[in-house]
C-alpha positions as CSV (number, residue, x, y, z in Angstrom):
1,M,44.3,-38.9,77.2
2,M,41.6,-36.6,78.0
3,G,43.2,-33.9,76.0
4,S,43.3,-36.0,72.9
5,H,39.7,-37.0,73.3
6,A,38.7,-33.4,73.7
7,N,40.8,-32.5,70.7
8,R,39.0,-35.1,68.7
9,L,35.6,-33.8,69.8
10,W,36.7,-30.3,68.9
11,L,38.0,-31.6,65.6
12,L,34.8,-33.5,64.9
13,A,32.7,-30.5,65.9
14,G,34.8,-28.3,63.7
15,V,34.3,-30.6,60.7
16,L,30.5,-30.8,61.4
17,I,30.2,-27.0,61.7
18,T,32.3,-26.6,58.6
19,A,30.1,-29.1,56.7
20,L,27.0,-27.4,58.1
21,L,28.3,-24.0,57.0
22,V,29.2,-25.3,53.5
23,A,25.7,-26.8,53.2
24,V,23.9,-23.7,54.4
25,T,26.1,-21.5,52.1
26,Y,25.4,-23.8,49.2
27,F,21.6,-23.8,49.6
28,L,21.2,-20.2,50.6
29,M,23.8,-18.6,48.4
30,V,25.3,-20.8,45.7
31,A,22.2,-22.7,44.5
32,P,20.1,-19.5,44.0
33,T,23.1,-18.0,42.1
34,F,23.2,-21.1,39.8
35,A,19.4,-20.8,39.3
36,E,19.8,-17.1,38.5
37,A,22.7,-17.9,36.2
38,D,20.5,-20.5,34.4
39,E,17.7,-18.0,34.1
40,L,20.1,-15.4,32.7
41,A,21.5,-17.9,30.2
42,E,17.9,-18.6,29.0
43,Q,17.2,-14.9,28.7
44,T,20.4,-14.5,26.7
45,R,19.4,-17.3,24.3
46,T,15.9,-15.7,23.9
47,A,17.5,-12.3,23.3
48,R,19.9,-13.8,20.7
49,T,17.0,-15.5,18.9
50,Q,15.1,-12.2,18.9
51,A,18.2,-10.4,17.6
52,I,18.5,-12.9,14.7
53,G,14.8,-12.3,13.8
54,L,15.2,-8.5,14.1
55,R,18.3,-8.6,11.9
56,E,16.3,-10.6,9.2
57,R,13.5,-8.1,9.5
58,L,16.0,-5.2,9.2
59,V,17.5,-6.7,6.0
60,D,13.9,-7.1,4.6
61,L,13.0,-3.5,5.4
62,Q,16.3,-2.3,3.9
63,D,15.4,-4.1,0.7
64,K,12.0,-2.6,0.7
65,K,13.5,0.9,1.4
66,K,15.5,0.5,-1.9
67,N,12.2,0.2,-3.7
68,E,10.4,2.9,-1.8
69,K,10.6,5.5,-4.6
70,K,9.2,3.1,-7.1
71,L,6.4,1.9,-4.8
72,T,5.6,5.5,-3.9
73,A,5.4,6.4,-7.6
74,T,3.1,3.5,-8.3
75,R,0.9,4.4,-5.3
76,D,0.7,8.0,-6.4
77,A,-0.2,6.9,-10.0
78,Y,-3.0,4.8,-8.6
79,R,-4.2,7.6,-6.4
80,D,-4.2,10.0,-9.4
81,A,-6.1,7.4,-11.5
82,L,-8.8,7.3,-8.8
83,P,-9.2,10.8,-7.5
84,S,-11.1,11.4,-4.3
85,G,-13.3,14.1,-5.9
86,S,-15.1,13.7,-9.2
87,G,-12.6,15.9,-11.0
88,V,-15.0,16.2,-13.9
89,P,-14.2,19.8,-14.9
90,A,-10.4,19.0,-15.1
91,F,-11.1,15.8,-17.0
92,L,-13.4,17.6,-19.5
93,R,-10.7,20.2,-20.1
94,Q,-8.1,17.4,-20.5
95,L,-10.4,15.7,-23.1
96,Q,-10.7,18.9,-25.1
97,A,-7.0,19.7,-24.9
98,D,-6.1,16.1,-25.9
99,G,-8.6,16.4,-28.8
100,S,-7.1,19.7,-29.9
101,A,-3.6,18.3,-29.7
102,V,-4.4,15.7,-32.4
103,G,-6.8,17.8,-34.4
104,V,-10.1,16.5,-33.0
105,N,-13.0,18.7,-32.0
106,V,-14.6,17.5,-28.8
107,S,-18.1,18.7,-28.2
108,G,-21.6,17.7,-27.0
109,I,-20.4,16.6,-23.6
110,T,-23.0,15.1,-21.2
111,V,-22.1,14.0,-17.7
112,G,-24.2,11.4,-15.9
113,T,-24.7,10.9,-12.1
114,P,-22.2,8.8,-10.2
115,E,-23.0,5.2,-9.7
116,P,-21.4,2.9,-7.2
117,I,-19.5,-0.1,-8.5
118,E,-20.8,-3.0,-6.4
119,S,-17.9,-5.3,-7.0
120,V,-15.3,-2.7,-5.9
121,G,-16.3,-1.1,-2.6
122,G,-15.8,2.6,-2.4
123,V,-15.3,3.2,-6.1
124,W,-17.9,5.1,-8.2
125,S,-18.2,5.5,-12.0
126,I,-19.4,8.6,-13.8
127,Q,-20.7,8.1,-17.4
128,I,-19.7,10.8,-19.8
129,Q,-21.0,11.0,-23.3
130,L,-19.3,13.2,-26.0
131,V,-18.9,13.7,-29.7
132,A,-15.5,13.9,-31.4
133,D,-15.1,15.1,-35.0
134,G,-11.9,14.6,-37.1
135,T,-10.3,12.4,-39.7
136,A,-10.0,8.7,-39.2
137,A,-6.3,9.1,-38.3
138,E,-7.0,11.9,-35.8
139,L,-9.9,10.1,-34.2
140,N,-7.7,7.0,-33.9
141,K,-5.0,9.1,-32.1
142,F,-7.6,10.6,-29.8
143,L,-8.9,7.2,-28.8
144,Q,-5.4,5.9,-28.2
145,Q,-4.8,8.9,-25.9
146,L,-8.1,8.4,-24.1
147,Q,-7.5,4.7,-23.4
148,G,-3.8,4.5,-23.6
149,S,-1.0,4.6,-21.0
150,A,-0.7,8.4,-21.3
151,Q,-4.1,8.7,-19.7
152,K,-3.6,9.4,-16.0
153,R,-7.2,8.9,-15.0
154,A,-8.9,5.5,-14.7
155,V,-11.2,5.6,-17.8
156,L,-13.0,3.0,-19.8
157,I,-14.5,3.5,-23.2
158,E,-17.8,1.7,-23.1
159,A,-19.3,2.4,-26.5
160,T,-18.5,4.1,-29.7
161,T,-20.6,4.9,-32.7
162,L,-18.9,6.1,-36.0
163,E,-20.7,8.4,-38.4
164,A,-19.0,9.2,-41.7
165,D,-19.8,12.4,-43.5
166,A,-20.2,11.3,-47.1
167,S,-20.6,14.9,-48.4
168,S,-17.3,16.1,-46.8
169,T,-14.3,16.5,-49.1
170,T,-11.9,16.2,-46.1
171,K,-13.3,12.8,-45.1
172,D,-14.2,14.2,-41.6
173,Q,-15.9,11.6,-39.4
174,R,-17.7,11.8,-36.1
175,I,-17.7,9.3,-33.3
176,N,-20.1,9.3,-30.4
177,L,-18.4,8.1,-27.3
178,T,-19.7,6.7,-24.0
179,V,-16.9,6.8,-21.4
180,R,-16.8,5.8,-17.8
181,A,-14.5,7.8,-15.5
182,F,-13.8,6.3,-12.1
183,V,-13.5,8.0,-8.7
184,A,-12.8,6.8,-5.1
185,P,-14.2,9.3,-2.6
186,P,-13.2,8.9,1.1
187,L,-15.0,6.0,2.7
188,G,-18.4,6.9,4.1
189,S,-18.6,10.2,2.2
190,G,-21.2,8.9,-0.2
191,A,-21.5,9.8,-3.9
192,P,-19.0,12.3,-5.2
193,A,-20.3,15.7,-6.1
194,V,-20.2,16.3,-9.9
195,T,-19.9,19.7,-11.3
196,T,-19.0,20.6,-14.9
197,D,-17.3,23.9,-14.1
């Protein structure tokens, strides 16, 4: 009988030690593993959400990449329209070449000093006065070139005065033009330097 009581005590002690080992194992090894697994699952969900956002951003950037050449051309055209230097000598040569191309004589050019445009920070305007001689049709073509889409530079015709020569048999006419050419020097550099040569 003693043996069976001792066996029961050993059996009970074995069950208690096993239960204790299971509890210790669970709390020291299994529970932290579950917490770590939950944390990794949360990180996985976050990474998937970020991946979805990055895929959407990538698609958007790929769409923009398709338009890159067009956007670059537009940017370059705007940059050319508002040069960083006054570009007055080149512009004056262009005016004379455009006039010659349509039969207009451009002369009497006077270039003013740059003036800042208050409503558009960093942009300056340069007033240019000139005289153009030619027939009405030639002068019309010249004005269209000056203000039209072929003009690469940002230019505004401010005023024109027409003088008809009544004694001429070719019906030559003269217009006095006041034009504003625009320039955008680098920020902080002040007024653009204007030279006529």
